[in-house]
Structure formats: structure tokens, C-alpha cells
ZAGUKOL-610692 format. One record per residue: residue in three letters; x negated, y negated, z negated of N, C-alpha, C in turn; chain; residue number from 1. Coordinates in steps of 0.02 Angstrom, whole numbers. Atoms other than C-alpha are relative to their C-alpha. Layout:
BEGIN
> mike,neast,nnorth,nup,caeast,canorth,caup,ceast,cnorth,cup,pagu,torlo
> ala,X,Y,Z,X,Y,Z,X,Y,Z,A,NUM
...
REM end
This chain:
BEGIN
> mike,neast,nnorth,nup,caeast,canorth,caup,ceast,cnorth,cup,pagu,torlo
> unk,-19,42,51,671,1442,315,16,-101,65,A,1
> unk,-19,56,-49,775,1283,389,16,-61,-48,A,2
> unk,-28,43,28,795,1116,318,19,-43,50,A,3
> unk,-12,51,-31,877,960,371,-53,-53,-10,A,4
> unk,78,53,17,745,810,389,59,-31,-70,A,5
> unk,-13,54,34,761,673,247,56,-46,-1,A,6
> unk,-37,45,12,868,544,199,-10,-40,48,A,7
> unk,1,37,-83,925,440,374,55,-85,-65,A,8
> unk,-33,68,6,1023,244,340,76,50,17,A,9
> unk,-52,-2,-21,1208,259,333,28,-51,24,A,10
> unk,-33,54,-19,1315,158,428,36,-34,-24,A,11
> unk,-30,29,58,1371,22,336,-12,12,-64,A,12
> unk,29,14,59,1266,49,213,-46,-38,-18,A,13
> unk,78,62,49,1112,-40,90,-39,41,32,A,14
> unk,58,-18,-12,1002,73,127,-41,-4,82,A,15
> unk,22,5,-55,873,64,273,-61,56,18,A,16
> unk,72,-43,-27,744,174,375,-65,-36,-16,A,17
> unk,68,39,-10,554,116,328,-55,51,35,A,18
> unk,83,-55,-22,388,187,407,-29,12,-57,A,19
> unk,58,0,61,267,241,285,-33,-61,-23,A,20
> unk,35,94,-2,212,52,311,24,-34,-55,A,21
> unk,-61,14,49,366,17,223,41,-75,53,A,22
> unk,-18,21,-67,416,-72,400,82,12,18,A,23
> unk,-65,-22,3,602,-79,410,18,49,88,A,24
> unk,2,-26,-44,631,58,576,52,39,4,A,25
> unk,-67,-28,-16,803,122,634,-15,67,0,A,26
> unk,3,-59,-3,731,289,661,-31,41,-67,A,27
> unk,49,-20,67,634,319,513,31,29,-80,A,28
> unk,-41,-28,65,694,411,326,-6,-70,-34,A,29
> unk,-15,46,40,751,292,196,-37,22,-56,A,30
> unk,59,-4,68,653,268,31,4,69,-27,A,31
> unk,-19,-67,32,747,420,-39,-17,45,57,A,32
> unk,13,-40,-28,703,519,93,-78,-1,36,A,33
> unk,86,7,34,510,469,85,-5,48,-55,A,34
> unk,12,-6,63,542,518,-85,8,86,-3,A,35
> unk,-37,-73,-12,625,697,-37,-62,21,50,A,36
> unk,44,-19,-20,471,721,91,-56,36,-59,A,37
> unk,51,-16,41,348,709,-31,20,48,-74,A,38
> unk,-15,-39,58,438,811,-167,4,81,33,A,39
> unk,-11,-72,-54,459,965,-20,-54,43,-10,A,40
> unk,71,-16,4,284,962,-40,-15,69,-48,A,41
> unk,0,-71,58,273,1072,-204,54,25,6,A,42
> unk,-53,-58,16,430,1151,-181,-9,28,44,A,43
> unk,32,-43,-39,353,1230,-49,-51,50,2,A,44
> unk,56,-37,-1,196,1250,-99,-39,-13,-74,A,45
> unk,4,3,56,199,1260,-284,-59,25,-31,A,46
> unk,64,-36,24,43,1286,-380,-16,55,-24,A,47
> unk,19,-83,9,42,1445,-442,59,30,55,A,48
> unk,-22,-30,-60,142,1504,-299,67,30,-31,A,49
> unk,-76,-37,1,312,1597,-276,2,64,-34,A,50
> unk,6,-71,31,360,1742,-381,15,44,54,A,51
> unk,2,-63,-42,363,1905,-291,78,12,52,A,52
> unk,-76,8,-2,552,1907,-272,45,-80,31,A,53
> unk,-7,58,-27,570,1722,-228,33,5,80,A,54
> unk,-11,-5,-82,676,1685,-68,-29,-50,43,A,55
> unk,51,47,-35,545,1562,-27,-60,21,15,A,56
> unk,67,-11,25,392,1563,20,-39,-65,48,A,57
> unk,43,67,-12,244,1444,66,-28,3,76,A,58
> unk,-5,-15,-52,249,1413,248,-62,13,14,A,59
> unk,64,16,-39,110,1436,379,18,-11,68,A,60
> unk,-24,49,-59,196,1366,518,58,-54,-5,A,61
> unk,-43,68,-13,272,1195,537,50,-11,60,A,62
> unk,-51,13,-69,426,1160,672,33,-65,-20,A,63
> unk,-50,61,9,502,992,685,44,-22,60,A,64
> unk,-5,29,-57,597,918,817,-26,-67,26,A,65
> unk,28,69,-30,525,792,930,8,-65,9,A,66
> unk,-27,62,-7,575,615,952,-3,-2,74,A,67
> unk,-18,11,-76,643,573,1134,35,-58,10,A,68
> unk,-54,77,-26,726,435,1223,64,24,-29,A,69
> unk,-74,0,6,887,511,1201,-5,4,-97,A,70
> unk,1,-18,55,843,563,1024,-57,-23,-45,A,71
> unk,63,12,-1,709,457,971,-7,-5,-91,A,72
> unk,23,-8,72,721,492,763,-72,28,-14,A,73
> unk,61,-24,29,546,519,684,2,41,-39,A,74
> unk,-11,-16,68,629,593,518,-17,73,-22,A,75
> unk,23,-62,-9,607,788,554,-67,-20,-23,A,76
> unk,51,5,-7,434,759,581,-19,-29,-51,A,77
> unk,4,38,67,418,638,427,-27,35,-49,A,78
> unk,-3,-58,45,482,761,309,-18,54,-12,A,79
> unk,27,-39,-4,374,880,351,-73,-18,-24,A,80
> unk,65,30,0,226,772,357,-53,5,-83,A,81
> unk,40,-19,63,170,781,169,-10,72,-48,A,82
> unk,24,-72,-10,176,969,167,-58,-6,42,A,83
> unk,65,-23,-59,74,979,332,-66,-23,-33,A,84
> unk,83,27,9,-75,866,236,-4,40,-47,A,85
> unk,6,-6,46,-48,961,88,-40,71,-4,A,86
> unk,-13,-15,-18,-41,1120,169,-79,15,79,A,87
> unk,67,18,-35,-192,1056,302,16,47,63,A,88
> unk,-26,-34,-61,-76,1123,442,12,-58,47,A,89
> unk,-44,60,-29,-13,1048,596,96,12,-4,A,90
> unk,-76,5,-22,170,1013,639,20,28,78,A,91
> unk,3,-14,-61,216,1091,806,96,-52,31,A,92
> unk,-42,54,-39,321,954,891,42,17,75,A,93
> unk,-4,-38,-69,341,1051,1062,70,-11,28,A,94
> unk,-71,-27,-15,540,1052,1064,29,-58,-52,A,95
> unk,-44,64,34,676,925,1048,76,57,-35,A,96
> unk,-39,-45,1,843,960,989,36,-14,73,A,97
> unk,-40,-29,-51,959,1049,1113,-59,25,50,A,98
> unk,58,-51,-46,802,1149,1159,11,52,-46,A,99
> unk,-8,-21,70,862,1258,1007,-34,87,13,A,100
> unk,17,-47,-29,823,1409,1106,-72,20,21,A,101
> unk,85,6,-28,634,1369,1177,-11,10,-93,A,102
> unk,18,10,76,619,1320,995,2,50,-47,A,103
> unk,-17,-39,34,687,1472,928,-66,74,3,A,104
> unk,52,-62,-24,555,1577,1023,-60,-7,-1,A,105
> unk,45,36,16,427,1490,990,-26,14,-85,A,106
> unk,24,-10,47,445,1492,806,12,61,-18,A,107
> unk,14,-89,12,473,1691,787,-65,19,28,A,108
> unk,74,-30,-35,294,1715,879,-49,-60,-47,A,109
> unk,42,30,55,241,1596,744,-13,34,-67,A,110
> unk,2,-9,45,140,1631,602,57,0,-52,A,111
> unk,-46,7,39,273,1674,458,-34,9,-92,A,112
> unk,-61,25,-13,345,1631,343,2,-82,38,A,113
> unk,-16,60,-7,410,1475,440,44,-51,-33,A,114
> unk,-53,39,36,478,1299,387,17,-44,61,A,115
> unk,-9,9,-66,580,1220,534,46,-67,-54,A,116
> unk,-22,82,0,637,1014,500,45,-8,50,A,117
> unk,-28,7,-70,794,986,619,57,-52,-8,A,118
> unk,-58,41,-25,921,861,667,83,46,-37,A,119
> unk,-73,-21,40,1091,925,548,39,31,52,A,120
> unk,-40,-22,-43,1197,927,711,-28,66,47,A,121
> unk,39,-46,-36,1079,1055,769,-20,65,-8,A,122
> unk,10,-50,42,1049,1168,637,44,65,19,A,123
> unk,-9,-71,-21,1173,1307,677,-9,25,60,A,124
> unk,28,-49,-48,1144,1326,854,-89,38,-9,A,125
> unk,80,-29,28,947,1339,793,2,67,-32,A,126
> unk,-11,-78,33,1002,1473,687,24,61,22,A,127
> unk,-37,-57,-28,1098,1570,791,-46,20,34,A,128
> unk,50,-22,-50,960,1553,924,-65,48,-38,A,129
> unk,53,-23,42,837,1632,787,47,66,-23,A,130
> unk,-43,-63,15,971,1767,723,48,52,33,A,131
> unk,-51,-28,-44,1091,1806,849,74,-39,-15,A,132
> unk,-56,54,44,1260,1715,854,55,29,-17,A,133
> unk,-44,-28,32,1341,1839,751,-11,-23,-61,A,134
> unk,24,22,60,1256,1765,602,35,-47,-42,A,135
> unk,-37,38,46,1365,1724,456,-39,-52,-49,A,136
> unk,43,76,26,1313,1569,414,61,-67,8,A,137
> unk,-62,50,4,1437,1399,407,-22,-33,64,A,138
> unk,-20,31,-75,1498,1315,565,-34,-41,-4,A,139
> unk,13,54,25,1423,1162,508,-32,-33,-37,A,140
> unk,28,32,45,1291,1054,422,31,-64,-33,A,141
> unk,-25,64,19,1388,923,345,-51,-58,-13,A,142
> unk,33,87,-14,1332,726,361,-41,-14,-65,A,143
> unk,25,26,56,1306,705,190,-52,39,-63,A,144
> unk,46,-51,60,1207,853,119,-90,-9,45,A,145
> unk,74,28,-54,1017,823,149,-46,50,-71,A,146
> unk,32,-31,31,973,947,4,-4,58,-36,A,147
> unk,1,-91,-17,987,1157,62,-58,-13,29,A,148
> unk,59,-35,-18,852,1251,107,46,55,34,A,149
> unk,-43,-59,-12,940,1403,228,-54,33,33,A,150
> unk,50,-61,-2,839,1569,241,34,34,44,A,151
> unk,-16,-64,-26,841,1674,373,-50,41,4,A,152
> unk,39,-32,3,774,1828,322,12,70,46,A,153
> unk,-9,-63,-48,747,2011,432,-43,47,-42,A,154
> unk,20,-45,59,704,2167,342,-50,19,40,A,155
> unk,65,-23,-18,539,2267,380,-3,37,76,A,156
> unk,-7,-31,-49,617,2365,515,12,-28,65,A,157
> unk,-11,42,-38,661,2209,609,57,3,37,A,158
> unk,-74,0,-26,862,2253,613,12,-66,-15,A,159
> unk,-25,72,10,971,2132,545,-18,-45,-51,A,160
> unk,12,85,22,961,1952,489,41,-17,-41,A,161
> unk,-29,-1,64,1000,1916,317,15,-82,-16,A,162
> unk,1,57,3,1074,1737,291,0,-37,-96,A,163
> unk,0,48,78,1055,1624,97,-28,-48,1,A,164
> unk,17,70,-16,1047,1451,72,-39,-30,-96,A,165
> unk,50,34,47,927,1378,-67,18,-52,-30,A,166
> unk,-16,64,20,981,1229,-156,-63,-31,-27,A,167
> unk,77,42,29,823,1098,-179,-7,-23,-69,A,168
> unk,-46,18,56,913,1028,-333,-84,-42,-14,A,169
> unk,75,48,14,735,881,-323,23,-55,-31,A,170
> unk,-20,62,18,848,740,-373,57,27,-66,A,171
> unk,-64,-20,49,983,709,-501,49,7,28,A,172
> unk,-60,5,-54,1102,701,-357,14,45,54,A,173
> unk,25,-41,-40,1043,846,-272,72,57,-27,A,174
> unk,-50,-75,47,1205,992,-290,-18,60,12,A,175
> unk,28,-72,7,1184,1150,-337,56,60,44,A,176
> unk,-44,-58,-53,1323,1229,-219,-39,-20,58,A,177
> unk,20,6,-64,1284,1279,-64,70,-42,70,A,178
> unk,-45,15,-48,1384,1231,107,54,61,8,A,179
REM end
């Protein structure tokens, strides 16, 4: 399962990134992004669990792109932070955007299901490094969308990968349509 990190500031907009303590920080989530991070905890770990035929599952491993000098954003890790605390599991932050091939190898070896929070401009390369270059998914993740889950499923025989999208619909403004 792949998600984009929660909401960030928009150039020219009035929203601002803030640390968990409320201090203005450019490379952080906005208040709406922190709200989404909190809501995602129960979205991925519902109190009564998922139905057997649900397209999602409660993750057993969490991955987020690490902040680097070239991409200092903390948003991916902080989007998963409330879920990690709820599940009492760590977040693997060993790979940065641009290292999708290495990240794919690590997450394929992790206990399944896996949830990944990544930067939107690198989600398509990540998905294709997981499932192969012929994966039938959108060519890009739109800049304005924070409200979807991409699901990559492989049949039990380890054959072809299937792609689907699940709208989060956590807020009134979240869209129901896929990309």
C-alpha cells in the first residue's frame, strides 16, 4: 500500500508547515496534514479490523522516505508517526526519494502487508520498482491529491501484480474518484 505524505504548504498559499509542537517549519506537514496523519491511524488499523475481502490490511511494516540535504522534508515519516505509535512498530527510513529500487527490495522482504509514505513525484517509480515496469498505473501522482491509497497485490502464486486505488475519504473535501 502506498500513500502520499499528508498535506504540505502550497506556494503562495496561507497554509504553513508546522512541527508537532506548532512551530512554523517549511519541510513539515500543515495542520491539515497532521490531521490526516492522525486519521490514517484508524483508517489502517480499524478497531474491529478489516473485512476478509477488504483491499487494505493493517500494516506489519512501515516505510517512509528519509529526509536528506537535497530533500529535507519530514512529511512522509510524520504522516506515518501516529500509526506507528498505535501499532507499536518502527518506521523504516533507510531510503530517500531517488532510491526507489533499493527501497522496493527492502519492502518486498519485509513482513506483509507494508504501508509506504512517499513523495508524490517518486511514487510511480516506486510502484514500478515493486511490481515491474509494465504495472498498469497512472503516469504521475497529481500535486493536489493527498487522499488516495495505491494498492499493489500479487496473487498467491507470486505471479502478476494487480493495481487498484482506494479513496481515503477522511475529510469532506477528499475526493472519491481515483487518479
